[in-house]
N, C-alpha and C positions, 0 to 999 in steps of 0.2 A: 504494500500500500504506500501511496505517496503522501505521507503525513509529515513531511519535513517542515511544513509551514509553522508547526508549533515550536520549532527550535529557536526561531528568531527572538521571541519574547523571553525565553529562558536566557539566551545569551545577553540580551540587553540588560536584564535585571542582575545577572551574575557579574557583569563588568561595569555596571553603571557607577560603582563607587570609585573606579579608576578616575573618572571625571576629567574632562578636558581642562577644567580650571584647577585641578589638583596641583598642589605645590610641587614643582619639579626641581630636581637638583640642578644647581648651577655649576657643579664641579665636573660634570660630564660633558665634554665637548666632543661631539660625534664627528669623525672625519669622513667627509663625503666628496673628496676631490675626484673620485673615480665615478661619480654618478653618471649614469647613461642617459644621454639625450638623443632623441631621434633627429637625423639630419632633415633639413627643410623638404627635401624631395619625398621623404617618407611620412612626414607629419600628417598629411592629409590622405595618405595612401591606404584607404580602407574600402576602395571601390564603391564609395557612397553607400556603404552598408550601415544602416542605422544601428544595428545591433552591436557592431564592433566599434563604431565611431564614438568618441567621447565629446563631440562638439556640442551636444545638447544636454549633457549631464550637469547636474548641480553638484559641484565638488566643494565641500566645506568641512572644516574641522571645528565643530562646535559640540557642546555637550548634548544639545538636542538632536543633532545629526547622529551622534554616536549611539544614542538610545534607540533611534529609529531605523538606521541602516543595518545591512547585514554585517556581521562580525566574523572574521575567520581567525582562529587561534592556531598559528602554524608552528609545527615542530619539525620542519624539514631538515634532514641531515643531522638529527639529534640521536645520539647513542646513549640512552639512559644508563645502561649497564656499565659502560666505560666512562660515563660522565663527560662526554665530549659533545660540543655543539659546533659543527663545522660550517653551518650555513649562516649563522647569525651575523658575523662580521661582514662577509661579502654582500649579503642581502641589503643590509643597512647602508654600507658604504657606496654601493652601486645603484641603490634605489629600485630594487626588484623584489619579487616574491613569487614563489610557486609551491604548490603542495607536492610536486615532483612525482605524480602518479605516472603510470605508463601512458604514452602518447595516444591520443584519440585516433582511430583509423581515419586516414585522409579522406576516404570516400564519404565519411559522415559529416565532415566540416561544413560543407555548403548547406546542410540541413539544420545545423545547431540553432540558428536564429529562430526558426519557425517551430521547433520542437518544444514540447514541455519537458520538464526535468525527467519525468518518468519515461517519456518517449525516447529521450536521448540515452538514458540508461539501457533501455531495451535494444536500441539500435546498436550500441556497442557490444552487447552480449550476443548479438546475432553473428558477430565475426568470431569464428572459432579460434583464430590465431591471436585474439586480443586478450590481454590480462593474465593474471596468475591462474594456473590450472589447478585450483583447489576450491575449497568452500568459500574463500574470500573473494572470488571473482565477481560475484554480484555486488558485494559491498564496495569493492574498488570501483566498479562501473558507476555505482550510485554516488560515490564521492567525486568522481570526475564530472558527472552530470551536474551535481550541485555547484561545483566550482565554476563551470562555464555559465550556468544560468543565474547564479546569484552574486558572483564576484564581478561586479560592474564598477565603472568609475563612480566614486563616492562611497564605496564600501570600505570597511575598516579592516586592517590587519593588525593582530596583536602577536608579538613574539616575546620570549623571555630568554635571559641568559643567567644561569645560576650555578655554573660549575667553576669553582675557583682554580682548579688545576687543568682546565681545558687547554689542550695544546693549540687550539684555534682561537683562543680568547683574543679579541682585538686589543691593541695596545691602549686605546682610549678608555678601556675598562680597568686600567691599572694606573696607579700613580706612585711616584717615588715616596718611600717611607722614611728615607734619611738622605744624607748627602751622597751616599753611594748610588750604585745603579740598581739597588734592590727596589722592587716594586710591590705594591699591595693591591690585591683585587678589591674593587670597590662595589661589586655586585653583592647579591643578585639584583638584576634590574629587569624592567619590562619596557617595551617600546611600542608606541601606537603610530600606525601610518594610515594614510588614505590612498586608495587606488586611484590613479590618474589616467591609466591607459590599459585597455585590454589588448593583448597581442594575439593576433589571429594565427592559428597553427599553419605551418607550411608556407607562410607568407614571406615576402622579402623583408618585412618588418621583423619577423621572428629571426630570420637569418642574421640580420644586422645586430640585433640585441645580443644574440649568442656570440657573435664575433667580437663584441666589446667586453664580454665577461671575462674576468680574471680566472675564475674557477667554474667548474660545473658546465663547461661548454657543451651544448647539445641537449640540455634539459628542456622538457616541454612545459606547456601550460603557464607561460610567463605573464606577468603583468608588471607595469611600472608603478612604483609606490613613492609617495612623498612622506617620509618619516617625520612626524610632527612633534611628538612628545616622548620623553624618556624620564623614568623615575625609578625609585627604589621599590623593590618588591615588598620590603618590610613596612612600607607606608600603606599598603593595601589592607583591607579587612581580612580577617583570618580565613573566611570561607572562600574568598577570591584567591588568596595565596595557595590554597590547597587544590584549586581547580586545575 
């Protein structure tokens, strides 16, 4: 059954205490020198497809928008057992995000705009060579369908970094603790971003974004994100910290 619509209200209430007006730390300066920007020839290259184009989207980072828009809590490239978060730094520094599921079949892409979330899931499952070949296949198709239909310009992305000994910890989450080169982890932190652009699969736009990425070249289901707010996990309510 396609009962995913109930999830939006749960997410909004769960994360509402993060609050766009929440006191944010001033000691964390995020480095974004490598942020990806589309060249002018690709900025409008969506074949006038309203579904993929962001030109009519209302993109705002306000508390009201945060409570009403879709929210995606991403843990892409997180290894909880090893306590490593490989994706956090590159995603933030380059202004991108992806749930990193298996790429949607190319033949399905032209139909995405007109399909419902449930129809898109079923279309992917009709391709025998798509997805993991176990009981999680239907779940994976559902997650990909939800990402395509709900992650639109103006939607919010939430990520966290909470591993002190993470080999991939960005240097801007560390500060010198003394006059030496010793540094101290200042997390755990959370970060909130707003989606500014959907990237159409198999397009020139997707190829360009992947060519500009320092890591994870070739990953699918990308979107461009403007990371807006960062703060300490400890400042959140207990129930939100545990989510």
